[in-house]
C-alpha positions, 0 to 999 in steps of 0.5 A: 139154572137147570138144577135150580129150576128142578129143585125149585119145581120139585122140592117145594111141591113135596115139602108142601105135600108133607106139611099138608099131610101133617096138618091133616093127620093132626086135624082128622075132621078136616081130612074127613071133610076133604076125603068126602068131597073127593070121594063124592065127586069121583065115586060117580064115575068109578075111577081115579082122580083126574086133573079135570076134577080139581076145578070142582074140589073147592074144599081141597083148594082151601086146604092147600091155601091154608097149608101155604099160609102156615107153611110157605115152602120158601119162608123168605122170598127172593131178595128185592132191592129198592130203586128209590128212597121210600118210607114204609110205616114210618121207616126210611128205606134208602135206595139200593137197600136189599129187602127180605119179605118174610111171608112166613110171618105174614101168614101168621100175622094176627092183624091179617088173620083170625086165629092165625096159628090154627089150621082152619081151611074154612077161613077161605070160604066165600072170599076170593083170597088167592096166592097169585100175588094180588092179596098181600096177606098170602104171598107164598109165591111172591108178587109182581114181576118176580113172582114165581112163574110156575104157580099153575104147575106147582098148584096143580101138582100139589092139588092133584097129588094130595087129592089122589092120596086122600081119595085112594087111601085112609091114613092113620098114625103108627100104633102108639103115636098120638096126633099130639106127638106129631112135631110141626117144627121146621128147618131150613133157609131157602126151603122150609122142611119138616125137621123130623120125618112124617110116618103115616100108615095108609090103608086102601080105601074100598068104599 
């Protein structure tokens, strides 16, 4: 159990950060907007990002939501089992049937999302959609009694680390590499990771 908890609590966060940075480097306008929000807030006090700042970084939170929509760290939720016979969308599902919920497909379903393949954090502006299990179109952590118990911790780790990276550094691709060259192919079963490493060049932000 301890090993499962450690892997679940660290690997999923690091994988989400890698996908977030991948999307941001391919969408420089989004990265600049997120950096402007963070640096505008933090510059006032001449300090590094603090955890207490996260509640004020609304656009950063939208970036994380959009990352989790397109790249849920666990594309298939922990299997469920039906208690009773049910009918869903015309399909009969007997009791004792093992159910796999494909949240990766749900996050890219055109019936739920406009331009589902596009990385567009602004889609969450002005709406209350979150990933705490109440909105079934966005379930990277599951829902119900078997929802991930560490959502607050995981979300805080990802948001704080991403905010710190975007605040303190400017990011570019290595010489000769275009954003179109960055592969977004993933691999894995329990945790959906990047198939190839992500190489970025940081420069310290001095503004």
